[in-house]
N, C-alpha and C positions, 0 to 999 in steps of 0.2 A: 480572424479568429476573434470573438466575441468573450468577455473576461466571465469568468464562474465565480473565481476567489479573488478576492483583493484586501491582502494584510499589510498596514501602515503602521511604522514605529511601534510595534507591539511589544508591549513589556509583561512579564510574568514574574513574580519572585517568593521565592521558598525562604521566609526568616528574612537574613542579612543577604541571599544568594539569588541573583538574577539569574533564572535558566533561559529567558527570553529576554534581549534588552535592545530595543529599539529594531526588531526585526520587521523587514520588509520581502514579500511575497506576492506573486499574481500567479493564477492558474487558468488557464484558457478552457473553454466549453471541449470539452471532448481531449482535453490535453492529459497525459498518464506523468505524473512528475514522481520520481523517487527522492524520498528524504533519507541521507546518511548521517550518522553522527555515532560519536563514542556513547558509553553507555552513562546515562545522567545528564546528554546533553540539551535535553528538550523537546526532543522529538515527539514523543507519545503526550508531553503537555501541549504542545501545538496542536497535535492532532485533536485532542478532547477539547480544547477550544474551538477548532472549526467544527467540532460536532456538537457544542453546545453542553458538552457535559461539564467542563471547567468555565471560569470568566478570567478575562484579562484584567491587570492592575493598570492599565495604560495602553492608549494604540486604538486606533480603528480596524475592524473585521467585517468585511461585507463578503455573504457567502449567499448560496442559492438557499430556497426554502425548503426542497426537500434534499435531504442528507442521509445516509446511512453510515453505520460502523462495520466493518467485519474485524474483531480480535486475534488475539493469539489463539484462545480458547473459544473453542464453538459456540459456549453459552446458550445449549439449548435447554428447552424446556422438560426435564427428565418426566412429568407427568402426561406431557402431550404426546401423540405422534408424529410422526415426521410431517406430514402434511398439515397438520394446525402447528407446528413450528415456524413453518415456512410463511403460515398465512396470519401468524397472530397480529401484527401489527396493523392488519386489513379489516375494513369492515364484513361484516357476517355475508355469506353468499357468495366469496373468492375463491371457493375450493378448485374450480377451473382454472382460473387464473394461477394459484399455488402448484396445481399438476404442470403447466406449461413451464415454471420457473424449475421445478424438479427435473423435466425431461432435458432442460438447457442444461445440467450440470450432469445429467446420464443418471438420475435416480428414481426416475419414474416409476419404477417398478419397487420403490421401497417407500408408497406414500402412506401406507400403514405400518411400516416398523415403529419400533420403541427406540428413543436415541441410545440407550444402554447396549442395543445389539449392532449398532456403528462400527466401523474402523476410525480411527482418527482422520484418514482422508475422507472418508463418507460423511462424517459430522460437520468435516468443516465446507463442505460440498452443499450441505444442507443449509449453513450458515451464510454462505455467498448466495444462494438462491433466496432466501429469506431478503438478505440486503438488496438485491437485485429487482424481485417482485414490486418493489414499491417505486420502481423507476426513479432511481434519485439523479439527481442533478449532480450533486458530489457524492461519490463513493470513498471513504476513507479505511484503510487499510493498515491495522496496526501488527506488522510482524505477522500475516497469518499462517504462514507456511513453516514457521519457526520448530514446532513441536512435531513436525513430519519428518518420517526418514526421507533420504535423499532422495530416493525415486518418486515417490508420493509428491516431493515438494516440487519436481521437475513437472509432473504432470499437472500439478495444481496452477504452478506458473503458466503453463500452456493454455490451460484452461480461463485463466482469469483472463490472460490476453486476450484471447478469442472472445470473450463474453464485452470486454470494455471495450473491443472494437465494433462488436454489433450493438452495444448499447449507448456508446458513447457518452458517458457523463464524465464529468471531470474527475481526475481519480488525485489521490495522493498516498502512496505507499510508503510506510515508515519501515527500514528495514537496518539489520546489521550486514546484508549480503550484500557486497559491492557485486558480484556476478549477476545476483538475482536483479537488482538497481538497474545494470546495464542491459539485461537480458528484457526486460519489460518497459523501460521508461523510454518517453519522449525525451525528458530533459530529466538528470540526477542533479540535486542540490546536497551540500554537505553542509552541517549545523555545527559551529563550533563559538564557545563562549557568547552564545544567546543570538548571535546572528549568522546568514548564510554568508561561508567562505567561498562557497564554489556555486555556482548555477550554470551547467554546461548543457547543451542538447547533444542528444545523441545521436550521431551522424552515422552509426554503423548501421549498414544496410541488414533488414531483416530476409530470411529469418536468422538470428543472432548468434554465432557460433565462438564460444568461448577461446578456442584455437586459430580466430581471425588476428590478423595483425592490429587492425583498428580497434577491435574489442580489447584485446591486451595492452594497446597501449593506453586508452581512454581507463582501465582498469587502473594501470601504475599510477596513473595524475591524481585519481580518485584516493587511492591508497597513500598517495605523498599528503593529500589535503587532510586525511583523516589523521597523520602522524606515523603512518605505516611505512617502515622502510624495506624497500625491496632489494633484491640482489643486483647489481649494478651489473650490466651488460658489459662484456669486454671485447676487445678486441682480436683478430686471431695471436697477435707478440703478447697478448694479455695486459695490455693496457685498458683503463677506463674507456668505456666509448662515451 
């Protein structure tokens, strides 16, 4: 697998506090990496640096030329209809390309709708179509499902997984949701104190069921790496296993 993203000794500080401190990360082409960490741990800062939205203080960052970002909020232009939102970053005359992108997210019949008429899930699907229509080599997802209800979130996770397997960009997903990370990613990383303390390949067979023993075991390890204590398993006589 060739490398799409290579980050070496990355440092970013805000005042006296270094949120990224000597961080190293690689992402292969077509690889889906999920990044977990506590609030304020620097997850979104890393994503914004990879997307050229913020600069680093030190270190080396090598990324593909074509990168797109999907944020927690859809960030649609309210004065443009859905199709115009999807093609906003494309040269003129790309309406058919935009319609194909809308069809991929199941919104081909919403091309002329206004953003204000969309549900939260529909608006986020438009944002995803807008990101993928540019055929990015790197797709950056900043907690894109956090504002959605539980059922819509699961449906969006399935959609993103299907589209990423079809388009094969390198993907970095920033999330607080351990189950989401395990469900979607090829690798899961945990960011703490400015560095990656975990970088683990997800060996759970697809489709991934949270009730699967391997899924549950990986969830427990990741929660421990995040500093979350889970109930210990006990033997039949009550002793800790």
